[in-house]
N, C-alpha and C positions, 0 to 999 in steps of 0.2 A: 445278700436278701438267707435271711437263716431260712431250715426246713421243719415245719409240724412234727411231732413228732408222730405221727401217723408215719412221715413223708418217710421221717426218717427208720421206723421201724420197718414200710417196704422194701427200700432199700437198701436193709443191712441184712434181707429174709433175701434178696437178691443176691448181694455178695455174698454171701453164705452157702446159694445152692447156685448157682452160676456157673460167677466169676471165681468161685476157689478154684474149684475142682479144673476149671479149665487153667489155671494156671498154673494148678501142680503138673495137668499135661501141657501146657510149655515148657515148666522148668524142666522136668524130664527126658522132653527132647534136646533142648539143648545138650539138657550133663551127658545126653546121648552120643554129641557128636560130638567128645575129645574119651584120648583113652581113659579109660579109670587110671583119675589117679591114686596117691598113698590116700587107704583108708581117712585118717587124720581129717585130710584136707577136705577128701568130700564129707566128713560127718559136718564141717567148718560149716562150706558151702551149702547143703542143707539147712543144713540152724539157719544162717542167715538168710537163706529166700525166705524161707517163713518165718521171719519175722520184718520180710521188706514188706513182705504184704499189708499187713497188720496195722505198720506205723501210722498210713497215710488215713487208715480207713477206722483208728483209733476214735477219733472224734464222734464219728457215725454210731457207733457203738455203744460208746456212750450213755448212759441213762437209757435203754434200749426199756430193760426190764420194770421199769418204776410203771408205776399208775401215768393213767395221760395224766400231766399237768393241767391241761387244757381242756380236760375233762366237768362238767358240771357237778358242783359238790351235791353228794346226794344230806 
């Protein structure tokens, strides 16, 4: 079952306002468990973690900025 435009918009807002900050805190806490790696390795890990959250949510964010396609035409 596909989500409606309104539901996708609400889930996208939830993902950005609640889930993303929690993901950032968890990622930083995991990185603090290890000794500090070399700068380039640390940079690669943070970039990879930065992209990792967006890939599964790509379909959720697609078309959110467009007008509601199910809205009645004026």
